ChimeraX commands (.cxc) that place a marker at each C-alpha (Angstrom):
marker #1 position 0.00,0.00,0.00 radius 0.5
marker #1 position 1.28,3.45,-0.94 radius 0.5
marker #1 position 1.95,5.92,1.84 radius 0.5
marker #1 position -0.40,8.93,1.64 radius 0.5
marker #1 position 1.40,12.13,2.65 radius 0.5
marker #1 position 1.16,15.82,1.86 radius 0.5
marker #1 position 3.12,19.02,2.17 radius 0.5
marker #1 position 1.64,22.50,1.96 radius 0.5
marker #1 position 2.81,25.79,0.47 radius 0.5
marker #1 position 1.49,28.69,2.54 radius 0.5
marker #1 position 1.03,31.40,-0.07 radius 0.5
marker #1 position 1.00,34.46,2.17 radius 0.5
marker #1 position 3.97,33.36,4.31 radius 0.5
marker #1 position 5.80,31.91,1.27 radius 0.5
marker #1 position 6.65,28.87,3.39 radius 0.5
marker #1 position 6.60,25.10,2.80 radius 0.5
marker #1 position 5.39,22.91,5.68 radius 0.5
marker #1 position 5.14,19.15,6.13 radius 0.5
marker #1 position 1.62,17.95,6.82 radius 0.5
marker #1 position 1.11,15.11,9.29 radius 0.5
marker #1 position -2.56,15.64,10.05 radius 0.5
marker #1 position -5.13,17.02,7.67 radius 0.5
marker #1 position -8.77,17.90,8.19 radius 0.5
marker #1 position -10.80,19.11,5.23 radius 0.5
marker #1 position -13.83,21.24,6.01 radius 0.5
marker #1 position -16.14,23.33,3.91 radius 0.5
marker #1 position -13.85,25.85,2.17 radius 0.5
marker #1 position -11.22,25.44,4.92 radius 0.5
marker #1 position -8.28,23.22,5.83 radius 0.5
marker #1 position -6.77,22.42,9.19 radius 0.5
marker #1 position -3.37,20.75,9.15 radius 0.5
marker #1 position -0.48,20.27,11.47 radius 0.5
marker #1 position 2.97,18.95,12.14 radius 0.5
marker #1 position 3.68,17.31,15.51 radius 0.5
marker #1 position 7.46,17.75,15.21 radius 0.5
marker #1 position 7.19,21.54,15.08 radius 0.5
marker #1 position 3.89,21.60,17.01 radius 0.5
marker #1 position 2.47,23.91,14.32 radius 0.5
marker #1 position -1.24,23.92,13.60 radius 0.5
marker #1 position -2.62,25.83,10.61 radius 0.5
marker #1 position -6.15,26.89,9.70 radius 0.5
marker #1 position -6.39,28.19,6.14 radius 0.5
marker #1 position -8.96,28.78,3.43 radius 0.5
marker #1 position -8.44,26.60,0.34 radius 0.5
marker #1 position -7.19,29.52,-1.77 radius 0.5
marker #1 position -4.44,30.33,0.77 radius 0.5
marker #1 position -2.72,26.94,0.44 radius 0.5
marker #1 position -1.32,24.66,-2.25 radius 0.5
marker #1 position -1.39,21.02,-1.14 radius 0.5
marker #1 position 1.04,18.65,-2.82 radius 0.5
marker #1 position 0.75,14.90,-2.55 radius 0.5
marker #1 position 3.67,12.53,-2.07 radius 0.5
marker #1 position 4.13,10.21,-5.07 radius 0.5
marker #1 position 5.30,7.28,-2.95 radius 0.5
marker #1 position 8.73,7.47,-4.61 radius 0.5
marker #1 position 12.16,8.78,-3.62 radius 0.5
marker #1 position 14.85,10.20,-5.87 radius 0.5
marker #1 position 18.38,8.80,-6.20 radius 0.5
marker #1 position 19.42,10.73,-3.07 radius 0.5
marker #1 position 16.54,9.39,-0.96 radius 0.5
marker #1 position 14.50,12.62,-1.16 radius 0.5
marker #1 position 10.73,12.17,-1.28 radius 0.5
marker #1 position 9.14,13.15,-4.60 radius 0.5
marker #1 position 6.02,15.35,-4.42 radius 0.5
marker #1 position 3.70,17.00,-6.93 radius 0.5
marker #1 position 5.22,20.33,-7.93 radius 0.5
marker #1 position 8.80,19.08,-7.69 radius 0.5
marker #1 position 11.18,19.83,-10.54 radius 0.5
marker #1 position 13.73,17.17,-11.43 radius 0.5
marker #1 position 16.16,16.00,-14.05 radius 0.5
marker #1 position 17.44,12.62,-15.16 radius 0.5
marker #1 position 21.08,13.03,-16.19 radius 0.5
marker #1 position 21.00,16.24,-18.25 radius 0.5
marker #1 position 20.24,19.19,-15.92 radius 0.5
marker #1 position 19.08,21.24,-18.92 radius 0.5
marker #1 position 16.13,18.88,-19.49 radius 0.5
marker #1 position 13.80,19.35,-16.56 radius 0.5
marker #1 position 10.52,17.75,-15.60 radius 0.5
marker #1 position 7.66,18.86,-13.38 radius 0.5
marker #1 position 5.84,16.26,-11.27 radius 0.5
marker #1 position 2.12,16.43,-12.11 radius 0.5
marker #1 position -0.99,14.27,-11.87 radius 0.5
marker #1 position -1.72,13.14,-15.42 radius 0.5
marker #1 position -4.48,10.83,-16.58 radius 0.5
marker #1 position -4.39,8.22,-13.79 radius 0.5
marker #1 position -1.15,8.78,-11.92 radius 0.5
marker #1 position 1.89,10.92,-11.24 radius 0.5
marker #1 position 4.06,11.69,-14.26 radius 0.5
marker #1 position 6.98,13.92,-15.16 radius 0.5
marker #1 position 5.95,16.66,-17.61 radius 0.5
marker #1 position 8.97,17.83,-19.57 radius 0.5
marker #1 position 9.25,21.61,-19.33 radius 0.5
marker #1 position 8.74,23.48,-22.62 radius 0.5
marker #1 position 7.44,20.29,-24.23 radius 0.5
marker #1 position 4.28,18.20,-24.47 radius 0.5
marker #1 position 6.15,15.03,-23.45 radius 0.5
marker #1 position 5.46,13.05,-20.29 radius 0.5
marker #1 position 7.69,10.48,-18.60 radius 0.5
marker #1 position 6.70,7.80,-16.11 radius 0.5
marker #1 position 8.09,8.49,-12.65 radius 0.5
marker #1 position 8.23,4.94,-11.37 radius 0.5
marker #1 position 10.51,3.62,-14.12 radius 0.5
marker #1 position 12.97,6.54,-13.70 radius 0.5
marker #1 position 12.86,7.03,-9.90 radius 0.5
marker #1 position 16.31,5.56,-9.20 radius 0.5
marker #1 position 17.86,8.08,-11.66 radius 0.5
marker #1 position 15.77,11.17,-10.77 radius 0.5
marker #1 position 17.39,14.05,-8.91 radius 0.5
marker #1 position 15.08,16.64,-7.37 radius 0.5
marker #1 position 16.29,20.18,-8.10 radius 0.5
marker #1 position 13.57,22.01,-6.16 radius 0.5
marker #1 position 9.89,22.83,-6.53 radius 0.5
marker #1 position 7.74,25.38,-8.33 radius 0.5
marker #1 position 7.00,27.41,-5.19 radius 0.5
marker #1 position 10.38,27.74,-3.50 radius 0.5
marker #1 position 12.42,27.64,-6.73 radius 0.5
marker #1 position 10.33,29.22,-9.55 radius 0.5
marker #1 position 13.52,30.13,-11.40 radius 0.5
marker #1 position 13.91,26.43,-12.26 radius 0.5
marker #1 position 10.95,26.81,-14.62 radius 0.5
marker #1 position 12.93,29.28,-16.74 radius 0.5
marker #1 position 15.17,28.24,-19.60 radius 0.5
marker #1 position 18.86,27.78,-18.85 radius 0.5
marker #1 position 20.99,30.44,-20.50 radius 0.5
marker link #1:1,2 radius 0.2
marker link #1:2,3 radius 0.2
marker link #1:3,4 radius 0.2
marker link #1:4,5 radius 0.2
marker link #1:5,6 radius 0.2
marker link #1:6,7 radius 0.2
marker link #1:7,8 radius 0.2
marker link #1:8,9 radius 0.2
marker link #1:9,10 radius 0.2
marker link #1:10,11 radius 0.2
marker link #1:11,12 radius 0.2
marker link #1:12,13 radius 0.2
marker link #1:13,14 radius 0.2
marker link #1:14,15 radius 0.2
marker link #1:15,16 radius 0.2
marker link #1:16,17 radius 0.2
marker link #1:17,18 radius 0.2
marker link #1:18,19 radius 0.2
marker link #1:19,20 radius 0.2
marker link #1:20,21 radius 0.2
marker link #1:21,22 radius 0.2
marker link #1:22,23 radius 0.2
marker link #1:23,24 radius 0.2
marker link #1:24,25 radius 0.2
marker link #1:25,26 radius 0.2
marker link #1:26,27 radius 0.2
marker link #1:27,28 radius 0.2
marker link #1:28,29 radius 0.2
marker link #1:29,30 radius 0.2
marker link #1:30,31 radius 0.2
marker link #1:31,32 radius 0.2
marker link #1:32,33 radius 0.2
marker link #1:33,34 radius 0.2
marker link #1:34,35 radius 0.2
marker link #1:35,36 radius 0.2
marker link #1:36,37 radius 0.2
marker link #1:37,38 radius 0.2
marker link #1:38,39 radius 0.2
marker link #1:39,40 radius 0.2
marker link #1:40,41 radius 0.2
marker link #1:41,42 radius 0.2
marker link #1:42,43 radius 0.2
marker link #1:43,44 radius 0.2
marker link #1:44,45 radius 0.2
marker link #1:45,46 radius 0.2
marker link #1:46,47 radius 0.2
marker link #1:47,48 radius 0.2
marker link #1:48,49 radius 0.2
marker link #1:49,50 radius 0.2
marker link #1:50,51 radius 0.2
marker link #1:51,52 radius 0.2
marker link #1:52,53 radius 0.2
marker link #1:53,54 radius 0.2
marker link #1:54,55 radius 0.2
marker link #1:55,56 radius 0.2
marker link #1:56,57 radius 0.2
marker link #1:57,58 radius 0.2
marker link #1:58,59 radius 0.2
marker link #1:59,60 radius 0.2
marker link #1:60,61 radius 0.2
marker link #1:61,62 radius 0.2
marker link #1:62,63 radius 0.2
marker link #1:63,64 radius 0.2
marker link #1:64,65 radius 0.2
marker link #1:65,66 radius 0.2
marker link #1:66,67 radius 0.2
marker link #1:67,68 radius 0.2
marker link #1:68,69 radius 0.2
marker link #1:69,70 radius 0.2
marker link #1:70,71 radius 0.2
marker link #1:71,72 radius 0.2
marker link #1:72,73 radius 0.2
marker link #1:73,74 radius 0.2
marker link #1:74,75 radius 0.2
marker link #1:75,76 radius 0.2
marker link #1:76,77 radius 0.2
marker link #1:77,78 radius 0.2
marker link #1:78,79 radius 0.2
marker link #1:79,80 radius 0.2
marker link #1:80,81 radius 0.2
marker link #1:81,82 radius 0.2
marker link #1:82,83 radius 0.2
marker link #1:83,84 radius 0.2
marker link #1:84,85 radius 0.2
marker link #1:85,86 radius 0.2
marker link #1:86,87 radius 0.2
marker link #1:87,88 radius 0.2
marker link #1:88,89 radius 0.2
marker link #1:89,90 radius 0.2
marker link #1:90,91 radius 0.2
marker link #1:91,92 radius 0.2
marker link #1:92,93 radius 0.2
marker link #1:93,94 radius 0.2
marker link #1:94,95 radius 0.2
marker link #1:95,96 radius 0.2
marker link #1:96,97 radius 0.2
marker link #1:97,98 radius 0.2
marker link #1:98,99 radius 0.2
marker link #1:99,100 radius 0.2
marker link #1:100,101 radius 0.2
marker link #1:101,102 radius 0.2
marker link #1:102,103 radius 0.2
marker link #1:103,104 radius 0.2
marker link #1:104,105 radius 0.2
marker link #1:105,106 radius 0.2
marker link #1:106,107 radius 0.2
marker link #1:107,108 radius 0.2
marker link #1:108,109 radius 0.2
marker link #1:109,110 radius 0.2
marker link #1:110,111 radius 0.2
marker link #1:111,112 radius 0.2
marker link #1:112,113 radius 0.2
marker link #1:113,114 radius 0.2
marker link #1:114,115 radius 0.2
marker link #1:115,116 radius 0.2
marker link #1:116,117 radius 0.2
marker link #1:117,118 radius 0.2
marker link #1:118,119 radius 0.2
marker link #1:119,120 radius 0.2
marker link #1:120,121 radius 0.2
marker link #1:121,122 radius 0.2
marker link #1:122,123 radius 0.2
marker link #1:123,124 radius 0.2
view
């Protein structure tokens, strides 16, 4: 069974937090992290939730939706997205998709779209 986990980007604070508990209400979320003893109450539009894919990259880092990675060539980057019926890597500046599971042992996470938006830009 795949482990179900989330992390959250707090838009106003521009901060990423790990989510251990999650309660979904009408138009509102409550989530927390027992390690930091933080508890957050936010409207849906104030938060971006990202789900864990169940995979780790070649360095043991957990792979989440919104992560940007490469496989070998750092100039060819992929964004982790939900596509069709599962998580896929969407090649940036392309319409190509790549399966995450088959490449996981070679993937290296470079960052994510919230903390590292510059990774979405073309290399010069």
